[in-house]
N, C-alpha and C positions, 0 to 999 in steps of 0.2 A: 363249738360254742352253743349252737342251737340245741344240741342234746343236753348240755349242761343247764340251759335255761328251762327246758322242758322238765328235767328232773327237779330243779328248784321249785318250779310251779306246782308239781305234783306233791312235793314235800310240804310246801306252804298250804296247799288245799287240805291235805291230810291233817296237818296240825290245827287248822281252823275248824275242821269238822269235829274235832275232839270235844267241843262243848257238850256234845251229847253223851260223852263217855263218863260223866261224873255222877256221883251219888251223894246225897246229903241225908243225915239223920232227920227224920220228920218230927216236928214238935208234937204230933199226934201219936207218935210211936211208929216203929217200922222205919222204912227207908223211902226216900224220894229218888227215883231213878230217872234222870233226864232223858234217857232213851225212850221212856214211855211217851215223851212229847215230840219224838221225831216227826217231822212234817208239819209242826205247829210253830208259830212265833212264840218266844218266851221272853218276858221282861223280868230280869233278875234285879232285885233292889235290896241293898244292905240297909237294915232298919234299926231303930232304937226307940225305946219307950219314953225316954226323958230328954228328948232333943227338941229344939225349936222347930224342927221340920216334922215332928211326929204327927201333926195334923194331916200330913200327906197320906196317911193311912186311909182317910175318907176318900180321897181322890184315886188312890190305888184300887180300892174296892170298887169305886164307880167305873174305873177303866176296865177292870176285870168283868164286872157285870155287863158293860156295854159290848165287849168283844168276845166274851168266852164262847158264845154259840158259834162264832166265826173261827174258833180255834185258839185264841190267845190264852196263854197261861201267864199269870203274874206270880212270881215266886218271891216271897219275903224271906230275907235272910237276917234275922236279928243278930246283932254283933255288939260286943262291949269294947271293941277296939278303941273307941273314943270316950270310954267311961261314962256312957249314958244309957246303959241297958239295965233292966231289973236283974235281980239276983238269981233267978231260976227260970227254966223253961216254962214251968207251970205258971209262974207269975206273969210271964210275957204272954202266954196263951190266954189266960184269963183277962188280962188288961186289954188285949186286942179284940177279943170277942165281946167283952162288956162295953168298951168305949167306942168301938168302930164297926162291930158286927162282921169282923173279918171271917171269910170262909175260903179265901185263896190258900193255896199251899204255903206252908211255912216250915222252915228248918228249925232245928234247935239253935241255941246261941252259938255262933260260929265266928272264928277269926277270919278277917277279910284282908288283912295287911301284914306285911313283913314275913319273917321266917315261919311263923305259926299259921299263916293263912291257909285256909282250906285249899285243896288242890285245884279246884275250879278257879279260885282267885289268883293262885300262883300261875296257872296256865294263862289266865286273862292278862296278867302283868307281862308275861313272857311273849305271848303271841300278838296281843293288841296294844301293848304299852299302856294299859289302863289299870290303875289301882285306885280304889276309893279314897278320896281325900277327906271325906267326912261321911256322916250318915246320909242315907237316902240318895246315894249315887245309883244311877240306873244303867243297865246294860241290856240292849235288845239283841236277841239271838234269832237269826232267821230260821225258816223251817228245815234248812239243811245243816244247822248247827254252827253257822258262822256268825261272828260279831258284826252286826249291821250298824249300830250306833251306840254311843255312850253319852251320858249327861251327868252333870253334877247335882248337888243338893237343891239348888235353886230352880231347876227345871221342874215345872209342875206336871204331874202325871197326865192331866187332861189338856195340856198345852198343845196347840197345833203342831209344834215341832215334833212332839212325841206321837200324837195320834196320826199324823201324816205318814210317819215311818211305819207304824203298825198297819195302817190301812193299805199301804203298798205291799205288805207281806201277806195279807189275808187272801188274795187270789191264789198265791202259791200254796197256802195251806188248804184251800178248797180243791185245788186242781190237779 
């Protein structure tokens, strides 16, 4: 029985570490490889340009600016799963740069729910039981690639609930 539990724990740890095994097409061209961020905390946020929560882009950029020198990466994942995204990657990129001064990494328009979900989001649903219920859901990945916390749309990026979790991971990223 003890051997079986040890094997199960090893399998669970391996599946959680898989957060770093994913790649996304970048809105700037090329590819975003999450392995490049091994050893750093990563906040992944599914976004949309025509949502009541779109103003959170300002706070996401503020969060990124505050903690990026400490290793935090904020990854914006535009999605039209809730029918609130602009019609092209170029339109999303222009909108975010002009209206919010976004310079955080951003993917192309990506499915985050259901059968068409990007493999990262399918993995997230299977391993952490989390699937975005709306735009601006947030997932914090620790420096080892494990899901640390998830939040819904109403959680403000600069809220103490989120910043506390990030600050707890920063010593791991430094050390």
